[in-house]
N, C-alpha and C positions, 0 to 999 in steps of 0.2 A: 508358250513355254512348255516344255515336256514335263509330264507328270513324274514325280520321283519314283524310282524303281521300288518294288516291294521287297521287304526284307527277306533274305535267304536264311533258311533255318536248318540247324543241325539238331537232331534229337538223340539223346542218350537215355537208354532205358535198362531196367533190370539190374541196376547197380546199387550196392551199398553206398551211401553218401554221408560224408561228414562235412557239414556246411561251414563250421567254425564261425557261425554268426554269434550274436550276443547271448543267445540262449543255448549255444552248442547243439543246435537241432541236428538230428541224425535220422536217416531213413534206412531200414534194413533192406528194402527194395524200392528204389525210387527212380525219378526221371529228372533230366535237366534239358531244358530247351534253350538253344542259343539262336538269337536273331542278329545276323551280321556279326558285330563284335561285342555284343552285350548278352548277358543272361536275361532271358525273357521270363522264364518260369522254372520253378524247382519244387518238387514235392514227392509225396509217397505214390507208389503204384505207377501205372502207365501214364504217358504224356496225354494231354487233352486231345480229344478227337477233333478232326476237321482242320488241323493246322495246314496252312497253305505254304507253297514254295519250300517244301522240305527237300533239301538237296542231298541229305545223308541221314541214315538211321544207324545207330550203333547199338548192338546188343551187348551190354556190359556185364552180363552174367559172370560171376567169379571175380569182380573187380570192386575196389573201393575208389570212389571219386572224391577228391579233395581239392581245395584251392591250390593253385600252383605255389611252389615254394619261393620264398623271397629271401635272397641273400643280402645281408646288410653290411658286410665288410670283406674286402678282398684286395689283393695286389696281383693283378694279372701277370705282370712282367716276370714274377718269380717262377712262372711255369718252366722257364728254361734254366733255373738254378736249383731245381729240386735235388734232395739227397746230399746236400752239402752242410757242413757244420752241424752234424746230427747230435752232438753231445754238448751243446752250448746253451747257456742261459741267454736271455734276450740281448743284453748289452754286448756280450762276447760274440754272439751270433751276428749282430749288426756290424760290429767292427770287422769280423771275418768276411762279410759279404758286401759291404759298401764298396770296396774297390772294384768288385766285379760289376755290381749294379750300375756304377757310374760310367760304364762303358757301353750301355745299351744304346741301340739306335732304332729308327722307325721300323725297319724290317723285322728286327728281333721282337719288338713290342707288338707288332701286328700278329705275328705267329704265336707269341705267348698268349695274347688275348684270345685268339682262336682256340688254342688248347684249353685254356681256363674255362671259356664259355661252353665249349663242346662237352667237357666233363660234367659241368653243372647241368646243362640243358638236358642231356640224355638221362639224368637222374632226377628230373622233375622240377628243376628251377625254371620259373617263367619270368621272374624279375631278378636281374643281377645288378651288382654295383662294383665299381673298381675305384679304389683309393690310390691314384697314381701320383707320386710325389717326387720322382727322380727325373729331372729334365736336363741332361748333360748338354753342353753347348754344341751346336751344329749336329744335333741328333735327329732332326727332322720333325715332322708333325706327329708327335706321339699321341696327343689327345684325339686328333682326327683318325689315327690308325685304330685306336681302341674303340671309338664310337662306330667306325665303319665295320669293324669285326662284329660288334653286337647287332648292328642293323642287318648285316648279311645272315646272321644266325637266326634272326627273327625273334630275339629275346627283348623284353622290355628292360630298359637300362638306365642307371644313374651313374654318371661319371663324377666322382668326388675329386675335383682338380686340386691336387695337393701341392705342397711347396715346402722347401727348406731354405733358410737364409743364414743359419748359424753353423759353423764348422769347427774343426779341431783348433784352429787359430783363435777361436773365441772361447775355448774351453768346453765345446759341445762334441757330439759324437761323429757326425758325418765328416768325411775327408773334404779338404778345401775345394777340390775341383768338382764336388758333387752337388753344390748348392747354387741357388740363384740369389740375386740381390733382392732386398725387400721390395723395392719399387718395381723391379722386373717381374717378380712373382705376382704381385697384385695386379699389374697391368695385363699379364698373360691370363690370369684367372678371369678378369673382367671380360677380356676378349673371348675366352672360351664360353662363358655364360651367354654372352650376346649372340654368339655364332650358333650355339647348339641347344640351349635350354628351351624346352617346350612346356608351357604351363597349362596346356589344355587337359581336359578330363581324361582323354585316352592317349596322352603323350607316350611315345615310345622312347624318347630320350630326354633326360633331365640332367642338370649339372648342379653340383654343390660346391661351396667354398671350403677347402679342407687343408689348412696348414697341418704339417705332419704330426708333431709330437713335442712335448715340453723340452726335450733334450736335443731338438734340431731346429727350433724356430725362436725368433725374438718375440718379446712381449709386444713390440710394435706391430709385427706381422699378425699376431693374434688379434689385437685390438682393431687394426685397420681391416683385417679380414672379416671380422664380425660386422663392422660398419659397412663394408662393401656388400656382403651377403644381404644385409637387411635393406640396403638401398636398392639392390637388384631384385629383391623378393625371392631369394633362393635359400636352401637349407645349408647348414654348416656341419662339418664333421672333423674329428681328429681322434688320436689315440689318447687314452687317459687311464691312470691308475693301474697300469698293466703289471708292474713288478715292484718289489720292495726297493730295488735300486732306483727306480724312478721316483718313488716316494722320498727317498733320501736325497736325491738330486734336487728335487723341488724345495725341500726344506732348507738345504744348504744354499741354494742360489736365490730363492725368492722369499724365504722365511715363512713358508706355508706349504700345506699339502697341495696335490694336484687340483682337487675340486675347488678349494678356496682360490687357488691361483686362476683357474679358468673363470670362475665367477667374477673375479676382480677385473678381468679383461673383457667381460661381456659375452663370454663363450659358454654360457648356460642358457637354456630356454626351450620353448616348445619347437623351435626351428633348429635344434641341435641334437645330434646323436653322437655318441662316443664309443669307440671300440674298446673292448676288454673289460675295464672297470672291475678288476679282480680284487684290488686292495682298497675296499670302500668301508669306512666305519659308519656308525649309525648316523652321524651328522652329514656325511657325504650322501648317503642314500636319501636322507630327508631333503637335502638341497636339490637333488635330482627330481624327487617327487614334487617338491614345491614349485620348481621351475618348469616341469614337464620335459626335462631332458631325457632323451632315449639312450638305450644301451644296445650295442651289438655284441652278443655273447658268443665267444669263439672257443668252445670247450676243447677241441682237439689241439688247436694251436697253443692254448694255455697249458695243456698237459705236455705237449712236445717240448716247449721251452721252460717247463717246470715253473711257470709263473704263479700257479696256485688255483684255487677253486673260487670262482666268483659267487657272490651271495645272491644268486638269482631268486630263490624263494622269498628272501627278505625284500628284494627290489619289487617283485610282483605284489607282495602284500602291501607295500607302501604306495603302490600305484604308479611305479616307474614303467614306461613302455620298454619292453625288451624283445629284441629279435635275435635271430641266429646269423652267424657269419662263418664262412669257410676260413677266412684269413688267407694270407699268401701261401702258395703251395711250396714255398721253401720252409714253411713251418707247419704245413698240413699237406703232406705229399699226395694224399688221395684226391684232393681238389673237389670233393663232393659235399653237397649240403644235406642230402637225405640221410646220410649216415650220422650227421650231427644231431638229428632228432634223438636217436638212441644214445649218443655220447653225452648229450646235455643231460638227459635223464640219469644215466648211470653215474657220471662224474659228480653231479649235484647230490646224489645219494651218499657219496663219500663224505659230504660235509656235515654240518651240525644237525641238519634236519633229518638225516638218514633216510629211511624208506618213505617218509612223508614229504620229501623235498619236492619232487615233481612226479606227476603221473603221465600216462600216455597222451591224454587229451591236452594237457598243459604243454607237453613237448610239441605236439602238432601245432598248437596255437602259436608257440614261439616262432616256428618255421613258416607260418603263413600270415595270420592277422597281425601278430606282434611285429613281424618284419615290415608289413605295410604301414603300421603306425610309425615305426622308427623312420621310414623314408618319407613320411608325410603323405601317404597315399591310401589311407584306410577307408576313404570315402569311395574309392573305385576299384581296389583289389584287396586280396587277403582273406575274403570269405565268399561263399557262394550264395548270392542274394540277387533277386530280380533287380535289374537296373545297373548292376556292377559289370565290369568288363569281364569278358569270357576268357579268363586265365585259369585253367584247371588241368588236372592230371588223372589218368586212369591207371591205378596200381593193380597189377595182377596178383591176386591173393589165393588162387585155387591151385597153385602148383606145389611142388615138393617142399619148398621153404616155408609155406604159410598155411596150407590147407587144414592142418590139424589145430590151428588157433581159431577159436570160435569168434572172438571179437575182432572185426576188421581193423579198427584203429590200433589195437594192441598188436595185431599181426604186422602192420607197417612200421610201428615204432620199435617194438621189442624184437621183432624177427630180423632175419637177414634182409639185406637191401632188396626191396621188392622191385621186380621188373616193371618198367614203365611201358605199358602197351601203347598209350597215346598221351601226348602233352599238347595243349592248345594255348596260344597266346593271342589275345585280341581276336579270338574266334577262328584263328588259323592254326592248323596242326603243324607242329615243328618236329615232333618225334613220333616214330612208329616202331613198335617192338624193339625198344631200346636203341634205335638207330636214328641219327639225325636225318632230316629230310632235305636240309638246305646246306649241307656241308659234307665233305668227304673226310671222314674220320681218319682213314688210313693215310691220306695225303697230309692232313694236319700233323699226324704223328711223325711222319718222315720229315716234314719241314721243321717241326719243333726240335727234333734230334739234331738236324743240321745246324740250326741257329744256336742251340745250346753248345755244340762243339765249336762253332765259330767264336762265340763269346768266351769260351774257355781258352781258346788260342790267343785271342786278343789280350785277355787278362794276363796270361802267362808271359806274353811279350812285354808287358808293362807299358 
């Protein structure tokens, strides 16, 4: 039997490094050694002498190295409906856009996923997720299209296979032709998990069970979705406590607030994370902390839809896992996660805690380790530590936008969006000098414009 091949190594030296480990270890000038797809060593000064099979050395002078950013909430298909309903709150925005979204097809979804992924990846995202919940009849293999786009881009990915089974005829928000049956949604979700989910340490694709929201799904779908997820051993995701209108809806229909409703259906726990969580009282936060339920904080989308300011400092103090999310690009047109580091910090300082709400390192942790916690992957990504997967970013901080800021982490969080000189996923470089290595950005832009125009025409024709 042939002997196993020796690990190939990449050595990064002369970089400022923020590991985001449990001790927030940082190095003013340090090294990172990658062996195949894992971090082999990290520390101050130069890399150890005598390393074998070094295939590449990178002089990272003038850069900050951090873990790759982890996006915990998104809706890729919305890439081709950006810039619409720009002055609406959530419920009115959904009513305005559901008729358009219900006409998407496989070609549109593939291109929208490419655009969403490209925008994130070139800005330092190494792990992405998509909560896709619109599955019109005869629209093709939408889940396969999304997962294929992520694979082609080289990004680590979680598909939250969403679903809606309640519509206008039931007194809920989605139009009748935009929903699945309860049984159909559960069966399709199970099929998607069995076909695509990888539970291994270095998995590139995972799947979560993700009924959409309290105002688009039945209690039966929530309960049976939770049972399905736990039977299959995958995570669960949904929207929760996003707006005051949602709070009112839940009290009127279920006789309780969103958090109590979710707990009554089995949809809280260490295997659950929820998007937004803006309107959480002390009891709600305590329930999330007690059950280990995670939160995907989406500051720009919350502001765009005037949803409010989530109580992130209080969640963190209580021990709730919190990560960052872009959310759909019809409610966060930039489609970037690295700008959410700054937005999370600034928006939370408008809340009750003011300047003590978040600092630069807490914001960086939300976007890296916090996101890994929320996705259930904190043992293999989210911080730079020996034995973890080699997902990391080199941020250029010696240029015009950052050179006069002495602290590297402050430069990246408080400053302008820092250029990404290199981004690595699983030990493989996917971005160089702010350009994707495995996708043609200009072609994606052309394709996205064409599909957006096609969708607009189909919608106008009714």
